[in-house]
N, C-alpha and C positions, 0 to 999 in steps of 0.2 A: 504494500500500500504506500502510495506516494503522498507526502505531506506538502501542502502548499503554503501553510502558515508557519511562521517562525515560532519556535518554542524556546523560552528562556532557559539558561543553564540551571537556574534555581529550580525550575519545574522538573527538569530532567533529574537533578540530584535528589529532590524530594521523592520522586517516583521510585528511583533506584533504592533509596534508603527504606522506603515503605515496603517495597517488594522483598527486600532482604530481611525484613522483620527487625530492623534496628531502630525503630522510632523511639522505643522506650529508653534505650541506652543513650541515644542522642539527647533526649530530654534530660537525662541524668547528668550528662556532661554540661548541658546548658546551666543546670542548677549549680554545679561546682563553679563554673565560670562566672556566675552571677554573684557569688559570695561577696566580693569587694564592693560591688554596686549596692548590695542590700545592707551591709553593715557600715559602709562608709570607709573613707581612706584611712582614718586613724585606727580603727579596729582591724582593718585588713592588713595593716603593717604588723599587728601583734598576733595575728591568727593566719591559718591557711586551711582552706577546705581541701580535703584529700580526695575523697571518692564517695560515691553513693553505691551501696550494696544492700539489696533487699529493702529498699526504701529508707535506709538509715544513712545519713550524711555524717561522715567522720570529719571533725574539725580539730586541728592541732592548735592549742592555745598556749601562750607564753607562760602563764602561771595559774595557780589554783584560784586566786581571787578573780581573775578574768574568766576562768571556766565557770565559776559560780554565778557571776553576773550574766554571762551568756545563757546559762541554764535557765535563769529566770525569764529570759526573753525568748525561749525556745519556740513557743507556739506562734509568736509573731514572726519570727525568722522563717519557720516552716512555710507559713502562708505566703510570705514575700518571695521566697525562693521558688515555690511552685508557680506563682504568678509569672515570675521572670522566665521560668523554664517552659511555660505554656502547657504544663501538664501536672497532674498530681503524682509526682515521682518521689518526693521527700515526705515521709511520714513521721520521722524523728531525727534528732541530731544528737550525736554522741561526741562529747567534748573530751579530748585527751590532752595530756601534757606533752610538750616537746621532749623527744628522747635525747636530743642533742642539746646540751647546754652551751651557751656562748662562753668562750674563754676570754677572761679579762686580762689584758696585758699588764 
């Protein structure tokens, strides 16, 4: 079948992703990438969104006080991340400490 109308690259990629069944994983990656926009520049420098697995986003935080503060904001953050991702892919957020401590000279 010959096409007479142009198709945008975006439409082609979206169709290919959908056919491959990768819609969910792409939305999860969007949620991870949206972390700095959701929490703001200041908190983004003190934290890092790692990955979404089974609906749980893992976020590495600098210290225990920050983890506690973010834990209290969990439900608001989940809603904002899902909105940015365009799908309900994050159901919870797990805050963990950084395994690597900075070395003070």
